[in-house]
C-alpha positions, -999 to 999 in steps of 0.1 A, spaced: -825 415 645 -807 445 632 -796 440 597 -767 462 608 -755 436 633 -754 404 612 -737 425 585 -715 432 607 -709 398 621 -705 384 588 -677 409 580 -654 400 609 -663 364 598 -689 348 618 -706 327 597 -740 318 615 -757 347 632 -793 339 643 -819 352 665 -831 331 690 -851 327 725 -827 327 755 -854 306 770 -833 276 752 -805 284 774 -814 262 804 -783 254 828 -784 215 836 -765 199 861 -761 171 835 -737 194 819 -723 211 848 -711 177 860 -691 174 833 -668 200 842 -666 183 876 -647 153 862 -623 181 849 -611 165 815 -601 199 802 -581 206 834 -601 240 841 -622 228 870 -609 252 898 -580 268 879 -597 291 856 -616 323 866 -646 317 843 -649 282 848 -669 261 876 -670 263 906 -658 304 904 -686 315 877 -713 302 902 -744 277 906 -767 265 879 -795 283 895 -774 317 893 -768 315 858 -802 304 848 -814 336 866 -790 359 850 -802 344 814 -839 351 824 -828 387 825 -830 389 786 -854 389 762 -834 382 730 -802 364 720 -780 361 689 -764 324 684 -730 330 669 -708 304 652 -672 304 633 -656 282 613 -620 274 602 -604 250 584 -581 230 605 -566 195 616 -584 198 646 -565 165 662 -531 180 656 -527 215 652 -531 226 689 -520 263 682 -542 266 651 -570 255 677 -561 280 705 -557 307 678 -592 299 661 -606 303 698 -589 337 707 -602 347 673 -636 335 681 -635 351 716 -625 386 697 -652 385 673 -679 381 703 -664 412 723 -663 434 688 -705 424 684 -707 432 717 -689 466 713 -711 474 682 -743 464 701 -733 488 732 -726 514 706 -763 511 693 -778 517 726 -783 479 738 -771 480 775 -754 452 794 -748 428 761 -736 393 774 -715 373 752 -707 338 755 -676 319 739 -670 287 727 -645 265 751 -626 284 780 -612 319 780 -576 319 768 -569 354 770 -540 346 796 -529 310 782 -524 298 816 -549 310 840 -536 328 870 -568 319 895 -549 327 925 -546 364 915 -571 383 903 -581 383 866 -559 410 846 -589 411 819 -620 410 838 -639 434 813 -628 413 783 -630 376 797 -662 354 788 -675 323 797 -686 292 778 -722 284 772 -711 248 784 -694 259 817 -728 273 822 -746 239 820 -760 245 787 -763 215 761 -748 233 734 -755 198 709 -792 203 719 -790 238 711 -777 234 679 -804 208 670 -833 231 683 -821 259 657 -815 236 630 -778 239 627 -747 212 625 -737 198 655 -717 173 643 -676 168 647 -654 176 618 -620 164 619 -609 190 594 -627 220 608 -633 235 641 -664 255 646 -670 274 674 -706 283 689 -713 310 714 -742 340 716 -746 372 725 -777 379 749 -797 413 750 
């Protein structure tokens, strides 16, 4: 991995920036099935959530077009259970950091980097799924929405996957 990319990621606050093989991203119907339970309320009500983002097979095919990946984690001290606004802001901050890293990669000649965020897109606050997305060039889907078992991915990469009530950690990646 280019040392400049790692430095940039660290400068914008991304603590973890590891190269990984995109083959580790295996969309699983078991994970996508959790989306169908709609515990978060986004299933069918969000542009970047199932079923609107296509099937697990489509995700697998798209992931297969990439040879390299950069796994990213961003953490922030936070009362996860009680600070809903802080939680939302940290998610937006991570989304922006993924977009910034994609921009750096494009400026270095990497064509079509594909960033994925943690959690659902929050660019609009409330997604107006009955209207065209106002930010199609900025919105990103999450690893989980694609059917990726993030806990297993973190274990394979030797990273902490534990819940910490005093700190939120968002996990995403950029494929190139």
